[in-house]
VEXTOR-613932 format. One record per residue (C-alpha): residue number from 1; residue in one letter; x, y, z. Coordinates in nm, 4 decimals. Layout:
N
NUM	A	X	Y	Z
...
END
This chain:
578
1	M	1.3955	18.8256	-16.7124
2	A	1.7475	18.8049	-16.8716
3	P	2.0423	18.7341	-16.6351
4	H	2.1962	19.0829	-16.6896
5	E	1.8575	19.2467	-16.6218
6	E	1.8150	19.0399	-16.3044
7	L	2.1622	19.1473	-16.1845
8	R	2.0949	19.5119	-16.2632
9	M	1.7660	19.4964	-16.0758
10	Q	1.9355	19.3351	-15.7750
11	E	2.2099	19.6044	-15.7787
12	K	1.9432	19.8723	-15.7835
13	L	1.7583	19.7243	-15.4887
14	N	2.0828	19.6874	-15.2987
15	R	2.1668	20.0491	-15.3624
16	Q	1.8269	20.1582	-15.2420
17	S	1.8668	19.9518	-14.9302
18	R	2.2108	20.1031	-14.8583
19	L	2.0719	20.4568	-14.8997
20	I	1.7796	20.3863	-14.6582
21	K	2.0210	20.2402	-14.4014
22	E	2.2523	20.5337	-14.4265
23	G	1.9671	20.7807	-14.3925
24	R	1.8290	20.5885	-14.0984
25	R	2.1704	20.6000	-13.9229
26	K	2.2026	20.9779	-13.9720
27	F	1.8390	21.0381	-13.8642
28	L	1.8758	20.8426	-13.5369
29	K	2.2026	21.0145	-13.4588
30	A	2.0453	21.3580	-13.5056
31	L	1.7352	21.2579	-13.3087
32	G	1.9522	21.1411	-13.0184
33	E	2.1091	21.4850	-13.0021
34	E	1.7789	21.6705	-13.0394
35	L	1.5698	21.4813	-12.7761
36	P	1.7386	21.6474	-12.4688
37	E	1.6908	21.9931	-12.6344
38	L	1.3239	21.9167	-12.6989
39	Q	1.2708	21.8102	-12.3363
40	L	1.4520	22.1237	-12.2047
41	M	1.2447	22.3457	-12.4338
42	V	0.9253	22.1979	-12.3028
43	E	1.0394	22.2558	-11.9464
44	K	1.1129	22.6223	-12.0261
45	L	0.7697	22.6717	-12.1843
46	E	0.6055	22.6002	-11.8462
47	S	0.7500	22.9139	-11.7021
48	N	0.8291	23.1253	-12.0002
49	P	0.6159	23.0579	-12.3112
50	S	0.7302	23.2268	-12.6277
51	K	0.6337	23.2243	-12.9914
52	E	0.9897	23.1396	-13.0922
53	A	0.9876	22.8257	-12.8672
54	I	0.6527	22.7129	-13.0001
55	Q	0.7654	22.7639	-13.3569
56	Y	1.0851	22.5676	-13.2782
57	L	0.8802	22.2698	-13.1492
58	Y	0.6452	22.2815	-13.4433
59	E	0.9254	22.2784	-13.6971
60	K	1.1051	21.9890	-13.5242
61	F	0.7940	21.7765	-13.4961
62	H	0.6972	21.8528	-13.8555
63	T	1.0395	21.7505	-13.9882
64	M	1.0374	21.4394	-13.7724
65	K	0.6856	21.3356	-13.8913
66	G	0.7853	21.3646	-14.2551
67	S	1.1315	21.2038	-14.2406
68	A	1.0921	20.9095	-14.0024
69	P	0.8576	20.6934	-14.2170
70	I	1.1046	20.7348	-14.5183
71	F	1.3647	20.5507	-14.3160
72	E	1.1146	20.2827	-14.1966
73	L	1.0920	20.4364	-13.8458
74	N	0.7087	20.4383	-13.8371
75	G	0.6760	20.4336	-13.4535
76	I	0.8783	20.7575	-13.4350
77	G	0.6708	20.9018	-13.7172
78	Q	0.3415	20.8279	-13.5408
79	L	0.4521	20.9881	-13.2152
80	A	0.5831	21.2944	-13.3981
81	E	0.2372	21.3250	-13.5718
82	Q	0.0659	21.3214	-13.2323
83	L	0.3080	21.5880	-13.1052
84	L	0.2588	21.8004	-13.4145
85	E	-0.1200	21.7904	-13.3680
86	R	-0.0792	21.9472	-13.0227
87	W	0.1569	22.2254	-13.1320
88	D	-0.0004	22.3075	-13.4708
89	M	-0.1141	22.6592	-13.3849
90	P	-0.2365	22.5907	-13.0250
91	Q	-0.5394	22.8004	-12.9292
92	P	-0.4866	23.0817	-12.6702
93	S	-0.7696	22.9328	-12.4639
94	A	-0.6019	22.5873	-12.4521
95	D	-0.5067	22.4531	-12.1111
96	K	-0.1328	22.5209	-12.1049
97	H	-0.0644	22.2859	-11.8174
98	Q	-0.2484	21.9954	-11.9876
99	L	-0.0686	22.0674	-12.3209
100	I	0.2739	22.0560	-12.1414
101	E	0.1930	21.7371	-11.9565
102	E	0.0721	21.5610	-12.2714
103	T	0.3859	21.6742	-12.4542
104	K	0.6110	21.5372	-12.1737
105	Q	0.4286	21.2052	-12.1892
106	L	0.4618	21.1780	-12.5714
107	L	0.8277	21.2808	-12.5429
108	A	0.8895	21.0072	-12.2886
109	A	0.7329	20.7593	-12.5293
110	L	0.9459	20.8958	-12.8102
111	V	1.2615	20.8390	-12.6021
112	I	1.1582	20.4742	-12.5496
113	E	1.0869	20.4307	-12.9278
114	Y	1.4236	20.5956	-13.0074
115	E	1.6133	20.3674	-12.7741
116	Q	1.4476	20.0535	-12.9259
117	C	1.5259	20.1706	-13.2827
118	S	1.8843	20.2632	-13.1880
119	K	1.9351	19.9280	-13.0221
120	Q	1.8092	19.7505	-13.3314
121	W	2.0387	19.9609	-13.5530
122	D	2.3394	19.8939	-13.3254
123	M	2.2801	19.5188	-13.3597
124	Q	2.2612	19.5516	-13.7346
125	E	2.5845	19.7465	-13.7469
126	A	2.7756	19.5081	-13.5176
127	D	2.9901	19.2226	-13.6464
128	V	2.7300	18.9555	-13.7419
129	L	2.9706	18.6810	-13.6324
130	D	2.9353	18.7914	-13.2688
131	M	2.5614	18.7725	-13.2269
132	P	2.2692	18.5344	-13.2868
133	A	2.1149	18.5531	-13.6299
134	A	1.7696	18.5954	-13.4829
135	S	1.8717	18.9311	-13.3314
136	I	1.9888	19.1041	-13.6509
137	G	1.6886	19.0669	-13.8753
138	R	1.8531	18.8520	-14.1427
139	S	1.8971	18.4742	-14.1478
140	R	2.2434	18.3229	-14.1016
141	L	2.3167	18.0066	-14.2967
142	L	2.5952	17.7492	-14.2814
143	V	2.6998	17.5733	-14.6045
144	I	2.9052	17.2495	-14.5462
145	D	3.0379	17.1125	-14.8730
146	D	3.3828	16.9875	-14.9832
147	D	3.3249	17.1126	-15.3352
148	D	3.5032	17.4539	-15.3322
149	V	3.3472	17.5782	-15.6522
150	L	2.9926	17.4820	-15.5525
151	R	3.0380	17.6195	-15.2031
152	A	3.1649	17.9558	-15.3356
153	Y	2.8785	17.9733	-15.5780
154	L	2.6156	17.9075	-15.3111
155	K	2.7741	18.1596	-15.0817
156	R	2.7706	18.4284	-15.3512
157	R	2.4182	18.3653	-15.4599
158	L	2.2742	18.3443	-15.1060
159	E	2.4508	18.6632	-14.9994
160	A	2.3106	18.8348	-15.3011
161	D	1.9671	18.7312	-15.1776
162	G	2.0310	18.8971	-14.8392
163	Y	2.1416	18.6081	-14.6275
164	T	2.4486	18.6032	-14.4024
165	V	2.6449	18.2944	-14.5048
166	M	2.9306	18.1067	-14.3408
167	E	3.1025	17.8046	-14.5006
168	A	3.2891	17.4866	-14.3996
169	A	3.4754	17.2406	-14.6267
170	D	3.4351	16.9396	-14.3933
171	V	3.2173	16.7988	-14.1154
172	D	3.4639	16.8674	-13.8296
173	T	3.4917	17.2374	-13.9250
174	G	3.1143	17.2529	-13.9540
175	K	3.0735	17.1027	-13.6037
176	K	3.3147	17.3625	-13.4608
177	M	3.1237	17.6500	-13.6264
178	I	2.7903	17.5211	-13.5073
179	R	2.9273	17.5231	-13.1521
180	E	3.0681	17.8773	-13.1810
181	Y	2.7908	18.0611	-13.3784
182	S	2.4155	18.0621	-13.3954
183	F	2.2595	17.9559	-13.7324
184	D	1.9071	17.9589	-13.8693
185	L	1.9609	17.6794	-14.1189
186	I	2.2311	17.4316	-14.2441
187	I	2.2907	17.3237	-14.6021
188	L	2.4867	16.9947	-14.5938
189	D	2.6508	16.7875	-14.8717
190	L	2.5899	16.4240	-14.7982
191	I	2.8996	16.2642	-14.9680
192	M	3.2136	16.4282	-14.8458
193	S	3.5719	16.3189	-14.7546
194	P	3.7171	16.2235	-14.5130
195	R	3.3910	16.2233	-14.3160
196	S	3.0465	16.1842	-14.4672
197	G	2.7552	16.4225	-14.3987
198	Y	2.5861	16.1343	-14.2092
199	E	2.8166	16.2065	-13.9095
200	L	2.6581	16.5522	-13.8672
201	F	2.3133	16.3975	-13.8127
202	E	2.4274	16.2196	-13.4933
203	F	2.6054	16.5352	-13.3759
204	L	2.2893	16.7427	-13.4109
205	K	2.0540	16.4767	-13.2744
206	D	2.2620	16.4174	-12.9609
207	D	2.2637	16.7831	-12.8559
208	P	1.9244	16.9288	-12.7396
209	T	2.0492	17.2743	-12.8437
210	F	2.0801	17.1783	-13.2164
211	K	1.8341	16.8914	-13.2726
212	W	1.5645	17.1252	-13.4126
213	L	1.7952	17.3246	-13.6367
214	P	1.6604	17.3175	-13.9950
215	L	1.8777	17.1006	-14.2257
216	I	1.8735	17.0755	-14.6076
217	V	2.0721	16.7928	-14.7560
218	L	2.2453	16.8171	-15.0990
219	S	2.3507	16.5000	-15.2720
220	G	2.4550	16.3730	-15.6121
221	S	2.2719	16.0474	-15.5357
222	S	1.9052	16.0068	-15.6366
223	N	1.8880	15.6755	-15.4551
224	I	1.5581	15.6552	-15.2718
225	N	1.7180	15.4724	-14.9761
226	D	1.9572	15.7674	-14.9178
227	K	1.6621	16.0091	-14.9196
228	V	1.4539	15.7999	-14.6794
229	Q	1.7492	15.7497	-14.4427
230	C	1.8223	16.1235	-14.4332
231	F	1.4585	16.2049	-14.3477
232	Y	1.4562	15.9421	-14.0743
233	L	1.7765	16.0863	-13.9275
234	G	1.6273	16.4355	-13.9131
235	A	1.6744	16.6108	-14.2514
236	D	1.4062	16.8644	-14.3299
237	D	1.4557	16.8579	-14.7084
238	F	1.6672	16.6685	-14.9742
239	V	1.7839	16.8274	-15.2919
240	T	1.9535	16.6225	-15.5678
241	K	2.2559	16.7591	-15.7581
242	P	2.2563	16.9071	-16.0171
243	F	1.9847	17.1497	-15.9053
244	H	1.8448	17.4841	-16.0111
245	Y	1.9350	17.7506	-15.7656
246	E	1.5935	17.9051	-15.7838
247	E	1.4407	17.5791	-15.6585
248	L	1.6879	17.5564	-15.3686
249	S	1.6240	17.9235	-15.2872
250	A	1.2479	17.8751	-15.2762
251	R	1.2723	17.5680	-15.0561
252	L	1.5153	17.7503	-14.8233
253	Y	1.2928	18.0569	-14.8102
254	S	0.9807	17.8619	-14.7342
255	M	1.1520	17.6705	-14.4526
256	L	1.2948	17.9900	-14.2919
257	E	0.9575	18.1620	-14.3140
258	R	0.7844	17.8672	-14.1498
259	N	1.0434	17.8609	-13.8718
260	K	1.0037	18.2305	-13.8265
261	Y	0.6257	18.1874	-13.7936
262	F	0.6815	17.9151	-13.5278
263	E	0.9175	18.1486	-13.3383
264	Q	0.6593	18.4266	-13.3405
265	M	0.3928	18.1796	-13.2175
266	A	0.6286	18.1013	-12.9286
267	F	0.5771	18.4546	-12.7963
268	R	0.2108	18.5008	-12.8762
269	D	-0.1006	18.3532	-12.7061
270	P	-0.2565	18.1376	-12.9813
271	L	-0.6157	18.2192	-12.8873
272	T	-0.6034	18.5973	-12.8343
273	G	-0.2991	18.7136	-13.0256
274	A	-0.1754	18.9029	-12.7258
275	Y	0.1804	18.8366	-12.6043
276	N	0.2234	18.5339	-12.3863
277	R	0.3776	18.4999	-12.0396
278	R	0.7214	18.4104	-12.1590
279	F	0.7519	18.7211	-12.3716
280	L	0.6101	18.9289	-12.0881
281	E	0.8844	18.8106	-11.8543
282	Q	1.1495	18.9124	-12.1026
283	Y	0.9898	19.2467	-12.1756
284	I	0.9648	19.3373	-11.8051
285	R	1.3247	19.2531	-11.7502
286	T	1.4264	19.4732	-12.0451
287	E	1.2194	19.7671	-11.9183
288	L	1.3672	19.7387	-11.5690
289	Q	1.7183	19.7474	-11.7168
290	R	1.6188	20.0536	-11.9200
291	I	1.4926	20.2513	-11.6276
292	V	1.8131	20.1914	-11.4396
293	R	1.9871	20.3889	-11.7107
294	Y	1.7010	20.6337	-11.7769
295	P	1.4869	20.6672	-11.4583
296	S	1.1166	20.6885	-11.5244
297	P	0.8029	20.5416	-11.3679
298	L	0.6739	20.1956	-11.4728
299	I	0.3287	20.0528	-11.4125
300	V	0.1879	19.7060	-11.4298
301	C	-0.1830	19.6379	-11.4366
302	L	-0.3391	19.2919	-11.3785
303	L	-0.6990	19.2630	-11.4942
304	D	-0.9469	18.9796	-11.4622
305	I	-1.2800	18.9391	-11.6537
306	D	-1.5690	18.9478	-11.4089
307	H	-1.8005	18.6470	-11.3870
308	F	-1.6216	18.4771	-11.6784
309	K	-1.7130	18.1256	-11.5527
310	Q	-2.0799	18.2184	-11.5956
311	I	-2.0163	18.2950	-11.9619
312	N	-1.8630	17.9496	-12.0126
313	D	-2.1356	17.7822	-11.8180
314	S	-2.4215	17.9611	-11.9789
315	F	-2.3094	17.9959	-12.3380
316	G	-2.0279	17.7353	-12.3764
317	H	-1.6546	17.7626	-12.4092
318	A	-1.6777	17.8794	-12.7657
319	A	-1.8482	18.1974	-12.6428
320	G	-1.5872	18.2332	-12.3686
321	D	-1.3132	18.2186	-12.6281
322	L	-1.4828	18.4885	-12.8347
323	V	-1.4929	18.7102	-12.5243
324	L	-1.1243	18.6519	-12.4546
325	Q	-1.0381	18.7380	-12.8111
326	G	-1.2686	19.0427	-12.8139
327	L	-1.1255	19.1872	-12.4888
328	A	-0.7670	19.1336	-12.6057
329	N	-0.8479	19.3139	-12.9308
330	L	-1.0123	19.5995	-12.7513
331	L	-0.7175	19.6365	-12.5163
332	Q	-0.4643	19.6406	-12.7962
333	N	-0.6647	19.8896	-12.9994
334	H	-0.7493	20.1389	-12.7214
335	L	-0.4313	20.1442	-12.5124
336	R	-0.1346	20.3619	-12.6087
337	I	0.1390	20.2735	-12.8566
338	T	0.3949	20.2224	-12.5765
339	D	0.1698	19.9910	-12.3654
340	L	0.2140	19.6150	-12.3871
341	V	-0.0763	19.3711	-12.3465
342	A	-0.0116	19.0002	-12.2533
343	R	-0.2364	18.7181	-12.1523
344	F	-0.1293	18.6073	-11.8012
345	G	-0.3438	18.2992	-11.7905
346	G	-0.7161	18.1992	-11.8055
347	E	-0.9181	18.5187	-11.8104
348	E	-0.6397	18.7346	-11.6717
349	F	-0.4412	18.9925	-11.8814
350	I	-0.1462	19.2122	-11.7863
351	V	-0.0722	19.5594	-11.9197
352	V	0.2734	19.7082	-11.8773
353	M	0.2883	20.0895	-11.9102
354	P	0.6317	20.2484	-11.9438
355	A	0.6994	20.6140	-11.8532
356	T	0.3645	20.6169	-11.6684
357	T	0.2886	20.7249	-11.3082
358	L	0.0338	20.5433	-11.0887
359	Q	-0.2176	20.8199	-11.1352
360	E	-0.1707	20.8262	-11.5122
361	G	-0.2046	20.4471	-11.5277
362	M	-0.5314	20.4601	-11.3308
363	K	-0.6640	20.7107	-11.5762
364	V	-0.5631	20.5085	-11.8828
365	I	-0.7177	20.1829	-11.7493
366	Q	-1.0298	20.3710	-11.6316
367	N	-1.0862	20.4966	-11.9813
368	V	-1.0561	20.1444	-12.1130
369	L	-1.2974	20.0066	-11.8543
370	E	-1.5547	20.2722	-11.9423
371	R	-1.5342	20.1634	-12.3051
372	V	-1.5649	19.7950	-12.2088
373	R	-1.8743	19.8727	-12.0055
374	T	-2.0603	20.0223	-12.3065
375	T	-1.9207	19.8129	-12.5931
376	A	-1.9871	19.4479	-12.6860
377	V	-1.6552	19.2787	-12.6819
378	A	-1.7811	18.9878	-12.8934
379	R	-2.0842	18.8709	-13.0871
380	D	-2.2099	18.5545	-13.2592
381	E	-2.5184	18.4635	-13.4456
382	K	-2.7135	18.4549	-13.1227
383	Q	-2.6199	18.7667	-12.9282
384	D	-2.3722	19.0349	-12.8234
385	Y	-2.1481	18.9736	-12.5241
386	F	-2.0849	19.2507	-12.2727
387	V	-1.8389	19.2128	-11.9857
388	T	-1.6578	19.4208	-11.7232
389	F	-1.3223	19.3559	-11.5518
390	S	-1.1622	19.4145	-11.2156
391	A	-0.8055	19.5472	-11.2192
392	G	-0.5169	19.6202	-10.9839
393	I	-0.2366	19.8585	-11.0621
394	A	0.1102	19.8669	-10.9043
395	E	0.4084	20.0998	-10.9626
396	W	0.7572	19.9691	-10.9739
397	H	0.9984	20.0861	-10.7073
398	S	1.3576	19.9768	-10.6636
399	D	1.3149	19.7721	-10.3401
400	L	1.0724	19.5345	-10.5072
401	S	1.1459	19.1968	-10.6649
402	I	0.9536	19.1268	-10.9765
403	P	0.7363	18.8506	-10.8109
404	K	0.6528	19.0936	-10.5251
405	W	0.5631	19.3638	-10.7823
406	L	0.3225	19.1321	-10.9605
407	Q	0.1849	19.0217	-10.6193
408	E	0.1089	19.3935	-10.5424
409	A	-0.0963	19.4161	-10.8630
410	D	-0.2701	19.0806	-10.7886
411	E	-0.3629	19.1919	-10.4374
412	A	-0.5000	19.5175	-10.5713
413	M	-0.7024	19.3281	-10.8345
414	Y	-0.8421	19.0999	-10.5658
415	S	-0.9353	19.4115	-10.3642
416	S	-1.1426	19.5321	-10.6648
417	K	-1.3241	19.1928	-10.6651
418	L	-1.4021	19.2184	-10.3002
419	K	-1.5368	19.5694	-10.3382
420	G	-1.7975	19.4593	-10.5964
421	R	-1.5910	19.4078	-10.9174
422	N	-1.6087	19.6308	-11.2269
423	Q	-1.3488	19.8738	-11.0908
424	I	-0.9747	19.9476	-11.0501
425	S	-0.7694	19.9554	-10.7324
426	A	-0.4159	20.0865	-10.6744
427	A	-0.1715	19.8639	-10.4849
428	V	-0.0828	19.9099	-10.1203
429	P	0.2923	19.8345	-10.0890
430	I	0.3637	19.4923	-9.9417
431	P	0.6250	19.4749	-9.6674
432	L	0.9445	19.3101	-9.7946
433	D	1.0910	19.0088	-9.6275
434	D	1.4649	19.0182	-9.5283
435	E	1.5736	18.8211	-9.8357
436	T	1.4137	19.0639	-10.0790
437	A	1.5351	19.3671	-9.8924
438	L	1.8928	19.2346	-9.8956
439	S	1.8927	19.1937	-10.2682
440	N	1.7541	19.5456	-10.3311
441	S	1.7381	19.4758	-10.7027
442	V	1.4994	19.3609	-10.9708
443	Y	1.5952	18.9987	-10.8968
444	G	1.4187	18.8030	-10.6220
445	K	1.6403	18.4938	-10.6483
446	Q	2.0011	18.4161	-10.7310
447	L	2.1434	18.1269	-10.9412
448	L	2.5073	18.0147	-10.9572
449	I	2.6415	17.8289	-11.2661
450	A	2.9723	17.6505	-11.1941
451	D	3.1115	17.4900	-11.5084
452	D	3.4513	17.5233	-11.6794
453	D	3.2967	17.4800	-12.0310
454	P	3.2228	17.8276	-12.1782
455	F	2.9708	17.6735	-12.4228
456	V	2.7697	17.5111	-12.1432
457	R	2.7739	17.8288	-11.9407
458	S	2.6539	18.0343	-12.2385
459	L	2.3820	17.7845	-12.3162
460	L	2.2571	17.7896	-11.9564
461	V	2.2566	18.1705	-11.9238
462	R	2.0796	18.2157	-12.2573
463	N	1.8027	17.9785	-12.1682
464	L	1.7554	18.0568	-11.8022
465	E	1.7883	18.4363	-11.7862
466	H	1.4153	18.4872	-11.8527
467	L	1.3359	18.3327	-11.5078
468	F	1.4083	18.6616	-11.3347
469	V	1.7091	18.5353	-11.1412
470	R	2.0419	18.7042	-11.0893
471	I	2.2943	18.4705	-11.2521
472	W	2.6518	18.4214	-11.1295
473	Q	2.9101	18.2347	-11.3371
474	V	3.2289	18.0714	-11.2165
475	T	3.4785	17.8347	-11.3812
476	D	3.6258	17.6295	-11.0893
477	G	3.5335	17.4720	-10.7614
478	E	3.7234	17.7180	-10.5336
479	E	3.5577	18.0206	-10.6951
480	A	3.2192	17.8446	-10.6655
481	L	3.2687	17.7881	-10.2915
482	R	3.3728	18.1509	-10.2335
483	T	3.0541	18.2626	-10.4216
484	L	2.8370	18.0360	-10.2126
485	E	2.9919	18.1735	-9.8940
486	T	2.9615	18.5426	-9.9880
487	E	2.6337	18.5539	-10.1832
488	R	2.2819	18.4384	-10.1077
489	I	2.2583	18.1619	-10.3723
490	D	1.9230	17.9858	-10.4038
491	V	2.0136	17.7302	-10.6730
492	C	2.3562	17.6102	-10.7860
493	I	2.4098	17.4292	-11.1157
494	L	2.7298	17.2449	-11.0494
495	D	2.9513	17.0380	-11.2841
496	V	3.0816	16.7267	-11.1089
497	E	3.4351	16.7484	-11.2467
498	L	3.5304	17.1073	-11.1698
499	P	3.8989	17.2264	-11.1700
500	K	4.0731	17.2993	-10.8390
501	L	3.7923	17.1608	-10.6196
502	S	3.5571	16.8745	-10.7206
503	A	3.1821	16.8931	-10.6596
504	E	3.1991	16.6233	-10.3925
505	T	3.4675	16.8091	-10.1938
506	L	3.2895	17.1443	-10.2409
507	L	2.9622	17.0048	-10.1036
508	Q	3.1405	16.8407	-9.8067
509	Q	3.2978	17.1762	-9.7116
510	W	2.9806	17.3669	-9.7763
511	R	2.7709	17.1355	-9.5613
512	G	3.0139	17.1432	-9.2767
513	G	3.2140	16.8215	-9.3296
514	G	2.9325	16.5913	-9.4444
515	H	2.6649	16.6210	-9.7104
516	Q	2.3932	16.4859	-9.4805
517	T	2.4325	16.7647	-9.2187
518	A	2.4021	17.1109	-9.3713
519	D	2.4956	17.4161	-9.1704
520	E	2.1608	17.5801	-9.1039
521	S	2.3217	17.9210	-9.0534
522	K	2.4040	17.9198	-9.4263
523	P	2.1399	17.9765	-9.7052
524	D	1.9320	17.6748	-9.7929
525	T	2.0922	17.6372	-10.1325
526	R	1.9629	17.3643	-10.3696
527	F	2.2090	17.1908	-10.6040
528	I	2.1705	17.0558	-10.9548
529	L	2.4717	16.8266	-11.0339
530	M	2.5681	16.7756	-11.3970
531	S	2.8082	16.5293	-11.5592
532	A	2.8385	16.2646	-11.8274
533	K	2.6086	15.9620	-11.8129
534	H	2.8796	15.7322	-11.6773
535	K	2.9132	15.9609	-11.3731
536	K	2.5488	15.9185	-11.2794
537	A	2.6141	15.6834	-10.9864
538	K	2.8641	15.9243	-10.8381
539	M	2.6180	16.2126	-10.8598
540	K	2.3497	16.0157	-10.6848
541	R	2.5956	15.9351	-10.3989
542	I	2.6657	16.3035	-10.3106
543	I	2.3223	16.4682	-10.3506
544	H	2.0437	16.5110	-10.1014
545	P	1.7440	16.3089	-10.2401
546	G	1.4303	16.5160	-10.2492
547	K	1.6237	16.8398	-10.2214
548	D	1.8953	16.8262	-10.4847
549	A	1.8851	16.6881	-10.8430
550	S	2.1224	16.5510	-11.1009
551	M	2.1207	16.5641	-11.4799
552	S	2.3338	16.3907	-11.7453
553	K	2.4930	16.5780	-12.0345
554	P	2.3593	16.6376	-12.2893
555	F	2.0571	16.7611	-12.1016
556	A	1.7120	16.8933	-12.2057
557	I	1.6752	17.2661	-12.1389
558	V	1.2946	17.2359	-12.0788
559	E	1.3500	16.9722	-11.8131
560	L	1.6206	17.1810	-11.6476
561	E	1.3954	17.4891	-11.6431
562	V	1.1153	17.2923	-11.4691
563	I	1.3625	17.1711	-11.2024
564	V	1.4985	17.5256	-11.1428
565	N	1.1452	17.6608	-11.1091
566	Q	1.0543	17.3839	-10.8620
567	M	1.3606	17.4640	-10.6537
568	L	1.2677	17.8310	-10.6518
569	G	0.9223	17.7437	-10.5304
570	R	0.7540	17.8725	-10.8459
571	L	0.6171	17.5381	-10.9680
572	P	0.4503	17.2571	-10.7759
573	G	0.6113	16.9165	-10.7581
574	T	0.8836	16.7290	-10.5779
575	L	1.2364	16.6294	-10.6735
576	D	1.3281	16.2662	-10.6908
577	G	1.7025	16.3205	-10.7283
578	K	1.7177	16.2027	-11.0891
END
């Protein structure tokens, strides 16, 4: 294709994309205004049905069904189609109450889908410099090169391919931008002035936050030693100047796609394809935040395959894996669009059902269980495999912490096992202890981060918020002490060199004048002290061995997460004070 034809084709595609985005924006705005009217109309139909109201609903659902997929809003289109089927000339003999209830349920699902689509659109419309690239659906790249002409060329071509591109003319500027923004990939010129690209390798390698960031090196040198050294230092690819843009683009695309795949795998169970526990935790937190703004019921169901060990013992673990895959597939295919399925561990699965009452949830899971009883969930060359499951269902209410809520579902599931398996039980509310009752929120535990470095605080919040803890942030020692005195803090991550009040002085005051004699009338707060490596001896001097811990900066997030979970009592193990 000639260059001018390629440019014309690109312009056409860009124009089509702009038109679809503009249409999507207008559609979502109109839908947001119509949803309350639709819900009010359905309420009125219960007491005063009329042909005009039915016709109004039919026309709205018909328009929604046809328009939503055009603007790539397929979830809204599917729900509109289900609503249309119910209101397309309803028969006089139809159960009016059942029709209204089904419509309410589908409208509740439509509200959830609308909120998710609107949130995604809001993120796309926001200034891309203020949010992580992973959240806006397009990759953000950083080009570091002291050649102004080449840098401008790469920026223009990459942006034409749909990427968000930021640029830096030297290594120091590049380091600053990496600290301030989130990137999906870095393109780095190796030979620059005054500092060479080699300096960036050490910067990335020394920081656990950046060490896995994909890096493509550009260099005018074809020396094999340079290439080998770059790969040993952490480069993912090496491109020699002069290069064909198409080759660089293909390498870049392949690398981003592979990383995207790895990210998706991080949230999926590799055996069953269901969501994994990490994604489940984030999803539940998001749903609980949603129902604070838009109150509605929320159900969680924990189910466990009956006699699964016998399958492994009798037919082998390969057969057991087939059964797990088969049940996960059946759940995903026969639950509702709005329900989420996750593998909780072993032969246990969790189903989260938004906008669903306890009675409705029981009915949904009972229908699935009846299908499982009569359908082979897996087969191999030898035989078909039939299973059943035991399930427990619990409804969220505001005086529960998330661990207590899941415990209710687990207790109900265990009750189903005791009663003979192959059945579903609803949870009996568990009495709350004083600590949970005091919090009266979705969070069972509280975490305090005391650090005057905004980048460290942001890094900690971003990587620990999925642990279902309420996170407090302070910037100096005096504010940290006040927070410890006024709030029930379970774990405190404390920088050693805080302004106004050092960590050592803070701990002495908190523990009543000596760090070996804690005031038992205060909460049993656990401390994680953080500082540079040369402060390690000082940290060891002021912590309680076996109770507190210390970490040197830069620290490994995975290690920190394990320590926090141990201090919260969610993981086995003891602390050695390291």
